[in-house]
C-alpha positions in Angstrom: -44.3 6.1 -93.1 -44.4 6.4 -89.5 -41.5 6.4 -87.3 -41.6 3.6 -85.0 -40.8 4.3 -81.6 -38.8 1.7 -79.4 -38.3 1.4 -75.8 -34.6 2.4 -75.8 -35.2 6.2 -77.0 -33.4 8.0 -73.9 -33.8 11.6 -74.9 -37.3 11.7 -76.2 -40.0 13.3 -74.3 -42.2 10.7 -72.9 -40.1 8.0 -74.0 -39.8 5.0 -71.6 -37.3 2.4 -71.1 -36.6 -0.5 -68.9 -34.4 0.3 -65.9 -30.9 -1.2 -66.0 -30.5 -3.7 -63.3 -28.0 -2.8 -60.5 -26.3 -6.0 -59.4 -23.5 -5.0 -56.9 -22.1 -8.5 -56.7 -21.5 -8.5 -60.4 -20.5 -5.0 -60.9 -16.8 -5.6 -60.2 -14.8 -8.1 -62.4 -12.7 -10.0 -59.7 -10.1 -11.2 -62.1 -9.5 -7.7 -63.6 -9.4 -6.2 -59.9 -7.1 -8.6 -58.6 -4.6 -8.4 -61.5 -4.9 -4.5 -61.0 -4.2 -4.7 -57.4 -1.3 -7.1 -57.7 0.3 -5.3 -60.6 -0.1 -2.0 -58.6 1.7 -3.6 -55.5 4.2 -4.8 -57.7 4.9 -1.4 -59.2 4.8 0.4 -55.8 7.4 -1.9 -54.2 9.8 -2.0 -57.2 9.8 1.7 -57.2 10.5 1.9 -53.5 13.3 -0.7 -53.9 14.5 1.9 -56.3 14.0 4.9 -54.7 14.9 4.2 -51.1 18.9 3.8 -52.0 18.7 6.7 -54.0 17.2 8.8 -51.2 19.6 7.5 -48.8 22.7 8.5 -51.1 21.3 12.1 -51.4 21.0 12.2 -47.7 24.4 11.1 -47.2 25.8 13.6 -49.8 23.9 16.3 -48.3 25.0 15.5 -44.6 28.6 15.6 -45.7 28.0 18.7 -47.5 26.5 20.6 -44.9 28.1 19.1 -42.0 31.3 17.2 -42.5 32.7 19.5 -45.2 31.5 22.9 -43.6 34.3 25.1 -42.8 34.5 25.4 -39.1 35.9 28.9 -38.3 36.2 28.4 -34.4 38.2 25.4 -35.1 40.5 27.0 -37.3 40.9 30.1 -35.0 41.8 27.8 -32.1 44.3 25.6 -34.4 46.1 28.8 -35.4 46.1 30.1 -31.9 47.9 26.8 -30.6 50.0 26.8 -33.4 51.2 30.4 -32.5 51.9 29.2 -29.0 53.7 26.1 -29.8 56.0 28.4 -32.2 56.9 30.9 -29.4 54.0 32.9 -28.9 53.8 31.8 -25.0 54.8 33.4 -21.7 58.4 31.9 -21.9 58.8 32.7 -25.3 60.1 29.4 -26.1 59.3 26.9 -29.2 58.0 23.3 -28.7 60.9 22.1 -30.6 63.3 23.6 -28.3 61.6 22.3 -25.3 61.6 18.8 -26.8 65.4 19.1 -27.7 66.2 20.2 -24.3 64.3 17.0 -22.8 65.6 14.6 -25.1 69.3 15.5 -24.3 69.3 14.8 -20.3 
C-alpha cells in the first residue's frame, strides 16, 4: 500500500507541478467585462439623475434659510427710524399724513 504521488500536490515538500499558463489575451472575459461596464455606467447615470435634483432642492432651501429669510437687523432699525420720522419725529414735527392732506387741499 504505497501512496501514489501525483503531479498536483502543491503543499508537499519536493512535489512538482506543471506551471499554470498565463495567457493575458484570454484572462478577461470580454462579454462579462462589457456587461459590468455598461451596467455600472447605467447605475451611475441613474443615480446622478436622481441625486442632482435632490441636491439642487436642498441647496435652494439652505439659500432661503440662510440668506433670504435671515432677520436683517440693520434693515429693521432703518425702517423703524424712517417710520418714526414720517410719524412726526422730524425737525418740523409734522406727520406725513398731515403734509399730504395739506398738499391735496390746494
